[in-house]
All heavy atoms as an XYZ file, in Angstrom:
723
protein
N      32.244      6.951    -61.067
C      33.134      5.887    -60.460
C      32.249      4.854    -59.642
O      31.436      5.332    -58.884
C      34.171      6.615    -59.577
C      35.162      5.673    -58.963
S      36.664      6.592    -58.839
C      37.486      5.844    -57.524
N      32.402      3.750    -59.933
C      31.501      2.762    -59.201
C      31.931      2.636    -57.685
O      33.069      2.837    -57.307
C      31.778      1.438    -59.929
C      33.192      1.529    -60.621
C      33.340      3.048    -60.812
N      30.898      2.239    -56.943
C      31.046      2.078    -55.433
C      30.977      0.510    -55.346
O      30.011     -0.046    -55.633
C      29.947      2.799    -54.730
C      30.099      2.493    -53.175
C      30.100      4.279    -54.887
N      32.070     -0.045    -54.829
C      32.078     -1.472    -54.604
C      31.401     -1.860    -53.323
O      31.266     -1.113    -52.348
C      33.576     -1.939    -54.592
C      34.213     -1.704    -55.837
C      35.005     -0.724    -56.185
C      33.978     -2.615    -57.053
C      35.683     -0.472    -57.315
C      34.606     -2.319    -58.238
C      35.543     -1.336    -58.352
N      30.777     -3.115    -53.364
C      29.953     -3.528    -52.311
C      30.644     -3.396    -50.936
O      29.994     -3.043    -50.001
C      29.510     -5.030    -52.556
C      28.755     -5.556    -51.492
C      28.256     -7.084    -51.784
N      27.282     -7.101    -52.818
C      26.054     -6.903    -52.664
N      25.577     -6.576    -51.544
N      25.182     -6.959    -53.676
N      31.890     -3.717    -50.931
C      32.596     -3.794    -49.611
C      32.778     -2.238    -49.036
O      32.926     -2.024    -47.915
C      34.072     -4.295    -49.782
C      34.939     -3.408    -50.662
C      36.333     -4.152    -50.775
C      37.256     -3.404    -51.640
N      37.636     -2.017    -51.096
N      32.472     -1.298    -49.889
C      32.601      0.185    -49.415
C      31.262      0.787    -49.059
O      31.196      1.876    -48.655
C      33.306      1.017    -50.474
C      34.661      0.537    -50.800
O      35.395      0.133    -49.821
O      35.086      0.617    -52.000
N      30.129      0.058    -49.400
C      28.755      0.552    -49.093
C      28.614      0.731    -47.553
O      28.944     -0.104    -46.741
C      27.780     -0.428    -49.625
C      26.353     -0.021    -49.341
C      27.846     -0.483    -51.143
N      28.241      1.888    -47.141
C      27.899      2.177    -45.642
C      26.787      1.399    -45.190
O      26.813      0.821    -44.154
C      27.692      3.671    -45.512
C      29.038      4.491    -45.830
O      30.094      3.952    -45.596
O      28.819      5.656    -46.227
N      25.594      1.392    -45.962
C      24.471      0.636    -45.546
C      23.562      0.544    -46.737
O      23.550      1.346    -47.701
C      23.811      1.208    -44.359
C      23.237      2.548    -44.524
C      21.926      2.764    -44.934
C      23.950      3.655    -44.167
C      21.349      4.067    -45.098
C      23.481      4.960    -44.309
C      22.224      5.158    -44.786
N      22.810     -0.503    -46.691
C      21.681     -0.697    -47.708
C      20.323     -0.201    -47.137
O      20.167     -0.405    -45.803
C      21.606     -2.148    -48.110
C      22.720     -2.536    -49.070
C      23.743     -3.280    -48.543
C      22.790     -2.244    -50.401
C      24.881     -3.663    -49.378
C      23.751     -2.612    -51.201
C      24.787     -3.279    -50.696
N      19.511      0.311    -47.919
C      18.141      0.669    -47.441
C      17.361     -0.459    -47.033
O      17.550     -1.514    -47.729
C      17.419      1.531    -48.423
C      18.006      2.854    -48.876
C      17.767      3.343    -50.166
C      18.943      3.552    -48.085
C      18.481      4.474    -50.528
C      19.462      4.704    -48.403
C      19.265      5.268    -49.693
N      16.386     -0.360    -46.159
C      15.396     -1.471    -45.894
C      14.598     -1.733    -47.059
O      14.258     -2.876    -47.270
C      14.738     -1.181    -44.578
C      15.490     -1.133    -43.255
C      14.656     -0.914    -42.111
O      13.436     -1.330    -42.066
O      15.263     -0.424    -41.067
N      14.108     -0.666    -47.676
C      13.279     -0.867    -48.848
C      13.955     -0.084    -49.996
O      14.337      1.137    -49.719
C      11.839     -0.409    -48.611
C      11.051     -1.239    -47.620
C       9.656     -0.780    -47.503
O       9.167     -0.132    -48.468
O       9.118     -0.970    -46.493
N      14.156     -0.619    -51.077
C      14.776      0.114    -52.220
C      13.771      1.043    -52.878
O      12.584      0.629    -52.807
C      15.320     -0.866    -53.113
C      16.398     -1.798    -52.540
C      16.615     -3.079    -53.077
C      17.272     -1.331    -51.686
C      17.500     -3.972    -52.515
C      18.232     -2.181    -51.048
C      18.467     -3.474    -51.507
N      14.225      2.107    -53.541
C      13.420      3.037    -54.099
C      13.635      3.174    -55.624
O      14.773      3.458    -56.186
C      13.647      4.410    -53.497
C      13.456      4.393    -52.030
C      12.822      5.471    -54.153
C      14.090      5.538    -51.182
N      12.557      2.913    -56.347
C      12.667      3.051    -57.795
C      12.757      4.570    -58.169
O      11.830      5.282    -57.771
C      11.490      2.351    -58.493
C      11.548      2.329    -60.036
C      10.483      1.541    -60.636
C      10.625      1.553    -62.087
N       9.578      0.701    -62.779
N      13.717      4.948    -58.892
C      13.987      6.368    -59.128
C      13.734      6.775    -60.544
O      13.715      7.946    -60.843
C      15.355      6.875    -58.613
C      15.574      6.657    -57.127
C      16.494      6.137    -59.398
N      13.546      5.841    -61.489
C      13.306      6.274    -62.937
C      11.760      6.154    -63.113
O      11.041      5.263    -62.721
C      14.120      5.479    -63.862
C      13.715      4.073    -64.001
O      13.616      3.311    -63.006
N      13.604      3.599    -65.275
N      11.455      6.987    -64.121
C       9.973      6.997    -64.614
C       9.846      6.485    -66.031
O       8.789      6.374    -66.504
C       9.231      8.255    -64.335
O      10.122      9.272    -65.207
C       9.326      8.756    -62.956
N      10.988      6.367    -66.664
C      10.897      5.959    -67.970
C      12.411      5.522    -68.444
O      13.177      5.330    -67.665
N      12.638      5.598    -69.713
C      13.984      5.184    -70.100
C      14.269      3.899    -70.744
O      15.245      3.217    -70.525
N      13.195      3.316    -71.355
C      13.355      2.074    -72.039
C      13.053      0.797    -71.182
O      12.139      0.915    -70.335
N      13.783     -0.119    -71.356
C      13.611     -1.519    -70.793
C      14.292     -1.699    -69.486
O      14.500     -2.843    -69.006
C      13.908     -2.558    -71.730
C      12.822     -2.493    -72.932
O      11.833     -2.045    -72.660
O      13.427     -3.044    -74.021
N      14.816     -0.697    -68.779
C      15.534     -0.859    -67.602
C      14.813     -0.187    -66.463
O      14.002      0.664    -66.654
C      17.021     -0.324    -67.721
N      15.241     -0.616    -65.222
C      14.802     -0.044    -63.970
C      15.944      0.460    -63.208
O      16.852     -0.347    -63.057
C      13.966     -1.104    -63.146
O      12.794     -1.434    -63.817
N      15.949      1.637    -62.561
C      16.960      2.152    -61.785
C      16.505      2.316    -60.369
O      15.405      2.821    -60.110
C      17.365      3.549    -62.319
C      17.756      3.472    -63.766
C      18.500      4.125    -61.478
C      17.902      4.772    -64.394
N      17.244      1.737    -59.400
C      16.843      1.715    -57.984
C      17.924      2.278    -57.155
O      19.097      1.994    -57.244
C      16.621      0.253    -57.591
C      15.441     -0.350    -58.313
C      15.420     -0.819    -59.588
C      14.128     -0.487    -57.714
N      14.180     -1.300    -59.873
C      13.336     -1.143    -58.818
C      13.476     -0.135    -56.631
C      12.063     -1.386    -58.654
C      12.188     -0.521    -56.346
C      11.495     -1.114    -57.421
N      17.488      3.172    -56.142
C      18.392      3.637    -55.099
C      18.373      2.423    -54.072
O      17.288      2.082    -53.632
C      17.821      4.835    -54.512
N      19.593      2.046    -53.602
C      19.686      0.815    -52.839
C      20.462      1.014    -51.440
O      20.316      0.289    -50.616
C      20.259     -0.392    -53.535
C      19.455     -0.833    -54.839
C      21.722      0.015    -54.021
N      21.190      2.269    -51.393
C      21.912      2.310    -50.139
C      22.575      3.611    -50.077
O      22.343      4.581    -50.859
N      23.737      3.693    -49.216
C      24.413      4.874    -49.023
C      25.918      4.665    -48.953
O      26.372      3.606    -48.639
C      24.056      5.453    -47.561
O      24.724      6.657    -47.310
N      26.616      5.601    -49.540
C      28.000      5.637    -49.519
C      28.485      7.185    -49.260
O      28.221      8.015    -49.955
C      28.587      5.144    -50.831
C      30.111      5.453    -51.101
C      31.032      4.622    -50.266
C      30.578      6.359    -51.881
C      32.428      4.838    -50.470
C      32.049      6.678    -51.952
C      32.809      5.794    -51.320
O      34.124      6.037    -51.401
N      29.140      7.235    -48.117
C      29.624      8.581    -47.682
C      28.529      9.697    -47.725
O      28.729     10.708    -48.211
C      30.870      8.959    -48.477
C      31.954      8.065    -48.162
C      33.255      8.531    -48.886
O      33.165      9.456    -49.790
N      34.290      7.887    -48.702
N      27.268      9.362    -47.340
C      26.223     10.267    -47.246
C      25.454     10.527    -48.647
O      24.649     11.391    -48.656
N      25.954      9.892    -49.630
C      25.320      9.927    -50.970
C      24.597      8.647    -51.303
O      25.081      7.542    -50.917
C      26.260     10.239    -52.011
C      27.027     11.495    -51.931
C      26.306     12.744    -52.395
O      25.397     12.601    -53.141
O      26.625     13.761    -51.689
N      23.481      8.638    -51.978
C      22.676      7.442    -52.220
C      23.339      6.869    -53.488
O      23.962      7.496    -54.375
C      21.245      7.667    -52.451
C      20.842      8.461    -53.739
C      20.506      7.981    -54.921
C      20.719      9.898    -53.484
C      20.065      8.724    -55.865
C      20.272     10.649    -54.496
C      20.140     10.106    -55.761
N      23.305      5.501    -53.407
C      23.840      4.670    -54.545
C      22.791      3.949    -55.248
O      21.716      3.661    -54.629
C      24.921      3.690    -53.974
C      24.410      2.768    -53.007
C      26.216      4.351    -53.568
C      25.367      1.672    -52.505
N      22.949      3.588    -56.450
C      21.939      3.048    -57.254
C      22.426      1.857    -58.125
O      23.687      1.576    -58.265
C      21.351      3.964    -58.248
C      20.756      5.238    -57.660
S      20.264      6.468    -58.830
C      21.850      7.141    -59.325
N      21.406      0.888    -58.582
C      21.863     -0.127    -59.456
C      20.808      0.044    -60.614
O      19.668      0.474    -60.463
C      21.769     -1.462    -58.739
O      22.210     -2.437    -59.580
C      20.346     -1.849    -58.369
N      21.263     -0.498    -61.827
C      20.409     -0.587    -62.947
C      20.075     -2.085    -63.140
O      20.947     -2.895    -63.127
C      21.144      0.017    -64.190
C      20.247     -0.242    -65.426
C      21.546      1.362    -64.033
N      18.790     -2.314    -63.201
C      18.265     -3.671    -63.581
C      17.872     -3.679    -65.051
O      17.099     -2.764    -65.422
C      17.048     -4.003    -62.670
C      17.448     -3.919    -61.154
C      16.679     -5.502    -62.930
C      18.586     -4.756    -60.788
N      18.325     -4.626    -65.816
C      18.158     -4.619    -67.247
C      16.781     -4.968    -67.735
O      16.580     -5.272    -68.908
C      19.149     -5.585    -67.915
C      20.582     -5.216    -67.574
C      20.968     -3.847    -68.073
O      20.511     -3.427    -69.222
O      21.871     -3.239    -67.519
N      15.799     -4.902    -66.746
C      14.424     -5.035    -67.260
C      13.530     -4.194    -66.311
O      13.959     -3.761    -65.242
C      14.029     -6.528    -67.128
C      14.131     -7.094    -65.777
C      13.891     -8.656    -65.861
C      14.204     -9.184    -64.488
N      13.892    -10.643    -64.382
N      12.319     -3.942    -66.771
C      11.411     -3.222    -65.964
C      10.847     -4.108    -64.940
O      10.343     -5.205    -65.205
C      10.255     -2.649    -66.789
C      10.750     -1.446    -67.642
C       9.507     -0.801    -68.283
C      10.042      0.415    -69.046
N       8.889      1.276    -69.489
N      10.923     -3.691    -63.616
C      10.274     -4.527    -62.521
C       9.728     -3.557    -61.518
O      10.023     -2.366    -61.458
C      11.516     -5.283    -61.794
C      12.674     -4.439    -61.284
C      11.995     -6.332    -62.683
C      13.566     -5.116    -60.444
N       8.849     -4.049    -60.697
C       8.101     -3.249    -59.809
C       8.535     -3.299    -58.406
O       8.131     -2.563    -57.467
C       6.608     -3.655    -59.903
C       5.928     -3.180    -61.191
O       6.309     -2.094    -61.776
O       5.167     -3.984    -61.653
N       9.458     -4.246    -58.101
C       9.902     -4.453    -56.761
C      11.301     -4.972    -56.887
O      11.691     -5.646    -57.756
C       9.058     -5.256    -55.915
O       9.048     -6.627    -56.290
N      12.213     -4.640    -55.775
C      13.574     -5.210    -55.813
C      13.865     -5.438    -54.308
O      13.538     -4.707    -53.396
C      14.477     -4.189    -56.321
C      15.928     -4.478    -56.493
C      16.132     -5.525    -57.623
C      16.734     -3.284    -56.812
N      14.589     -6.548    -53.985
C      15.065     -6.922    -52.669
C      16.518     -7.121    -52.653
O      17.123     -7.175    -53.674
C      14.323     -8.171    -52.248
O      14.825     -9.302    -53.019
C      12.764     -8.184    -52.236
N      17.050     -7.300    -51.462
C      18.482     -7.474    -51.330
C      18.906     -8.770    -52.028
O      20.029     -8.802    -52.460
C      18.815     -7.420    -49.771
C      20.379     -7.296    -49.633
C      18.305     -8.590    -49.120
C      20.953     -5.965    -49.906
N      18.008     -9.732    -52.011
C      18.323    -11.015    -52.741
C      18.519    -10.749    -54.248
O      19.246    -11.513    -54.929
C      17.306    -12.053    -52.448
C      17.131    -12.490    -51.137
O      18.191    -12.378    -50.346
O      15.938    -12.902    -50.604
N      17.870     -9.890    -54.821
C      18.000     -9.596    -56.220
C      19.401     -8.924    -56.578
O      19.796     -8.984    -57.751
C      16.866     -8.552    -56.716
C      15.515     -9.173    -56.509
O      15.306    -10.448    -56.715
O      14.569     -8.499    -56.213
N      20.035     -8.299    -55.640
C      21.258     -7.582    -55.869
C      22.492     -8.238    -55.243
O      23.485     -7.677    -55.166
C      21.218     -6.127    -55.545
C      20.945     -5.915    -53.989
C      20.178     -5.408    -56.380
C      21.241     -4.406    -53.655
N      22.234     -9.457    -54.691
C      23.289    -10.102    -53.906
C      24.574    -10.267    -54.751
O      25.735    -10.273    -54.202
C      22.751    -11.388    -53.221
C      22.644    -12.461    -54.201
C      23.739    -11.774    -52.057
N      24.365    -10.501    -56.077
C      25.630    -10.751    -56.920
C      26.147     -9.435    -57.551
O      27.118     -9.656    -58.284
C      25.133    -11.809    -57.994
C      24.827    -13.151    -57.405
O      25.444    -13.454    -56.487
O      24.049    -13.886    -57.938
N      25.613     -8.304    -57.292
C      26.117     -7.143    -57.859
C      27.365     -6.738    -57.159
O      27.299     -6.410    -55.917
C      25.058     -6.016    -57.685
C      23.783     -6.250    -58.638
C      23.983     -5.460    -59.896
C      22.631     -5.537    -60.592
N      22.745     -5.081    -61.858
N      28.411     -6.628    -57.779
C      29.763     -6.270    -57.111
C      29.971     -4.748    -56.938
O      30.687     -4.349    -56.124
C      30.831     -6.834    -58.036
C      30.129     -6.714    -59.458
C      28.633     -6.900    -59.123
N      29.160     -3.951    -57.683
C      29.404     -2.520    -57.633
C      28.061     -1.774    -57.901
O      27.195     -2.297    -58.563
C      30.428     -1.966    -58.542
N      28.017     -0.487    -57.445
C      26.780      0.348    -57.629
C      27.254      1.757    -58.078
O      28.324      2.032    -58.275
C      26.182      0.491    -56.275
C      25.713     -0.820    -55.669
C      26.703     -1.539    -54.854
C      24.611     -1.436    -56.074
C      26.298     -2.765    -54.221
C      24.242     -2.679    -55.544
C      25.119     -3.303    -54.738
N      26.324      2.576    -58.648
C      26.624      3.824    -59.263
C      25.992      4.865    -58.310
O      25.046      4.767    -57.681
C      25.835      3.842    -60.666
C      26.271      2.771    -61.541
C      25.341      2.855    -62.780
C      27.673      2.964    -62.127
N      26.638      6.077    -58.554
C      26.118      7.312    -58.007
C      25.420      7.959    -59.073
O      25.632      7.710    -60.341
C      27.335      8.067    -57.353
C      27.980      7.269    -56.259
S      29.141      8.174    -55.334
C      28.213      9.075    -54.213
N      24.666      9.071    -58.778
C      23.751      9.755    -59.597
C      24.640     10.432    -60.764
O      24.247     10.377    -62.019
C      22.982     10.787    -58.944
C      21.894     11.537    -59.872
C      20.942     10.530    -60.558
C      21.042     12.519    -59.044
N      25.745     10.944    -60.452
C      26.561     11.648    -61.446
C      27.052     10.646    -62.436
O      27.153     10.974    -63.609
C      27.745     12.303    -60.774
C      27.347     13.566    -59.975
O      26.282     14.161    -60.148
O      28.107     14.137    -59.123
N      27.480      9.527    -62.026
C      27.907      8.533    -62.906
C      26.821      8.047    -63.900
O      27.036      7.835    -65.100
C      28.501      7.264    -62.167
C      29.565      7.606    -61.290
O      30.459      8.515    -61.681
O      29.760      7.121    -60.179
N      25.788      7.907    -63.325
C      24.516      7.468    -64.068
C      24.129      8.467    -65.198
O      23.795      8.221    -66.208
C      23.321      7.087    -63.233
C      22.210      6.259    -63.791
C      22.859      4.959    -64.385
C      21.232      5.910    -62.738
N      24.179      9.679    -64.730
C      23.873     10.707    -65.712
C      24.840     10.805    -66.876
O      24.378     11.108    -67.947
C      23.704     12.174    -64.978
C      22.659     12.231    -63.893
S      21.044     12.032    -64.649
C      20.826     13.665    -65.359
N      26.022     10.591    -66.590
C      27.011     10.475    -67.760
C      26.757      9.489    -68.714
O      26.921      9.458    -69.878
C      28.453     10.388    -67.162
C      28.952     11.668    -66.460
C      30.326     11.273    -65.870
C      30.629     12.339    -64.841
N      31.866     11.963    -64.085
N      26.299      8.234    -68.009
C      25.970      7.053    -68.796
C      24.821      7.157    -69.709
O      24.853      6.802    -70.777
C      25.881      5.939    -67.888
C      25.506      4.585    -68.515
C      26.299      3.940    -69.321
C      24.241      4.089    -68.249
C      25.903      2.737    -69.918
C      23.789      2.995    -68.823
C      24.633      2.170    -69.689
N      23.691      7.704    -69.009
C      22.430      7.904    -69.874
C      21.712      9.049    -69.288
O      20.859      8.867    -68.432
C      21.644      6.586    -69.659
O      20.411      6.695    -70.543
N      22.065     10.256    -69.856
C      21.371     11.437    -69.421
C      19.896     11.573    -69.797
O      19.255     12.517    -69.388
C      22.252     12.569    -69.969
C      22.790     11.983    -71.222
C      22.970     10.613    -70.870
N      19.424     10.780    -70.689
C      18.115     10.888    -71.232
C      16.954     10.134    -70.463
O      15.852     10.172    -70.692
C      18.043     10.496    -72.616
C      19.064     11.156    -73.551
C      20.265     10.603    -73.969
C      18.751     12.612    -73.717
C      21.122     11.492    -74.699
C      19.715     13.310    -74.469
C      20.869     12.837    -74.901
O      21.751     13.556    -75.583
N      17.439      9.355    -69.490
C      16.448      8.717    -68.605
C      15.609      9.663    -67.815
O      16.262     10.635    -67.397
C      17.129      7.592    -67.668
C      17.437      6.298    -68.237
C      16.740      5.668    -69.257
C      18.389      5.424    -67.844
N      17.252      4.468    -69.614
C      18.202      4.297    -68.687
C      19.385      5.405    -66.864
C      19.223      3.225    -68.586
C      20.184      4.269    -66.746
C      20.017      3.173    -67.734
N      14.454      9.291    -67.623
C      13.556     10.216    -66.807
C      13.588      9.791    -65.271
O      13.396      8.604    -65.093
C      12.211     10.303    -67.378
C      12.175     10.815    -68.744
C      10.901     10.548    -69.471
O       9.994      9.820    -68.854
N      10.618     11.166    -70.532
N      13.714     10.676    -64.431
C      13.866     10.477    -62.914
C      12.812     11.033    -62.275
O      12.171     12.083    -62.605
C      15.121     10.831    -62.350
C      16.363     10.206    -63.035
C      17.005     10.800    -64.200
C      16.818      9.014    -62.640
C      18.085     10.212    -64.776
C      17.916      8.403    -63.242
C      18.539      8.973    -64.349
O      19.583      8.416    -64.828
N      12.343     10.328    -61.191
C      11.274     10.805    -60.271
C      11.956     11.776    -59.246
O      12.678     11.178    -58.400
C      10.577      9.615    -59.656
C       9.515     10.040    -58.697
O       9.449     11.065    -58.174
O       8.546      9.077    -58.483
N      11.680     13.036    -59.307
C      12.467     13.923    -58.397
C      12.042     13.563    -56.860
O      12.853     13.773    -56.031
C      12.159     15.408    -58.677
O      10.754     15.648    -58.656
N      10.796     13.204    -56.578
C      10.446     12.901    -55.197
C      11.134     11.768    -54.676
O      11.681     11.658    -53.594
C       8.839     12.751    -55.109
N      11.358     10.686    -55.595
C      12.083      9.480    -55.192
C      13.593      9.808    -55.007
O      14.144      9.366    -54.148
C      11.921      8.437    -56.400
N      14.154     10.732    -55.887
C      15.554     11.062    -55.585
C      15.727     11.855    -54.316
O      16.680     11.641    -53.617
C      16.044     11.943    -56.844
C      16.128     11.260    -58.185
C      16.413     12.261    -59.338
C      17.101     10.138    -58.143
N      14.763     12.727    -54.016
C      14.820     13.481    -52.731
C      14.799     12.493    -51.565
O      15.574     12.704    -50.636
C      13.684     14.522    -52.645
C      13.940     15.633    -53.692
O      15.050     15.847    -54.059
O      12.914     16.362    -53.843
N      13.886     11.598    -51.624
C      13.749     10.607    -50.421
C      15.037      9.786    -50.395
O      15.526      9.476    -49.199
C      12.536      9.757    -50.753
C      12.342      8.592    -49.735
C      12.199      9.201    -48.329
C      11.133      7.717    -50.090
N      15.595      9.371    -51.397
C      16.807      8.646    -51.467
C      17.904      9.454    -50.858
O      18.722      8.865    -49.962
C      17.193      8.191    -52.841
O      16.242      7.413    -53.428
N      18.055     10.697    -51.256
C      19.090     11.615    -50.538
C      18.917     11.687    -49.059
O      19.940     11.627    -48.254
C      19.036     12.975    -51.194
N      17.726     11.802    -48.584
C      17.474     11.900    -47.126
C      17.776     10.605    -46.471
O      18.348     10.648    -45.343
C      15.970     12.296    -46.972
C      15.582     13.720    -47.341
C      14.165     13.987    -47.228
C      13.866     15.414    -47.683
N      12.490     15.669    -47.706
N      17.433      9.520    -47.005
C      17.729      8.280    -46.434
C      19.122      7.996    -46.330
O      19.756      7.418    -45.364
C      17.038      7.197    -47.143
C      15.538      6.959    -46.975
C      14.936      5.911    -47.876
C      15.137      6.639    -45.514
N      19.964      8.434    -47.323
C      21.388      8.181    -47.511
C      22.119      8.876    -46.302
O      23.148      8.417    -45.843
C      21.874      8.644    -48.748
N      21.562     10.041    -45.755
C      22.348     10.699    -44.804
C      21.692     10.550    -43.385
O      22.211     10.928    -42.388
C      22.331     12.304    -45.057
C      20.988     12.864    -45.041
C      23.204     12.612    -46.307
C      20.933     14.401    -45.157
N      20.548      9.827    -43.406
C      19.841      9.643    -42.090
C      20.631      8.843    -41.047
O      20.327      8.962    -39.845
C      18.487      8.893    -42.410
O      18.761      7.506    -42.832
N      21.590      7.930    -41.413
C      22.344      7.143    -40.485
C      23.791      7.767    -40.212
O      24.540      7.097    -39.578
C      22.357      5.728    -40.923
O      21.092      5.181    -40.881
N      23.992      8.880    -40.641
C      25.354      9.369    -40.604
C      25.452     10.037    -39.149
O      24.499     10.614    -38.538
C      25.757     10.438    -41.594
C      26.030      9.819    -42.886
C      26.374     10.740    -44.008
C      27.015      8.695    -42.917
């Protein structure tokens, strides 16, 4: 289920790239919703992402939703762990 921008608790100061493969897309952890990290998919491979890059994104995904959409993407477990820690750090 998507998380709409108005419902986001906070955005991270620096976004975290969480995928290590998976074709021509980049997946980034960008913030927190109810203590869980939220992500966005960028339709091209990029090495950095800022808040200006996602200003027009109306909604974000949680990990469970993304896994249903594309379970074959490869994820960086250290990046996922860091994202989870940051998502609960301000609660």
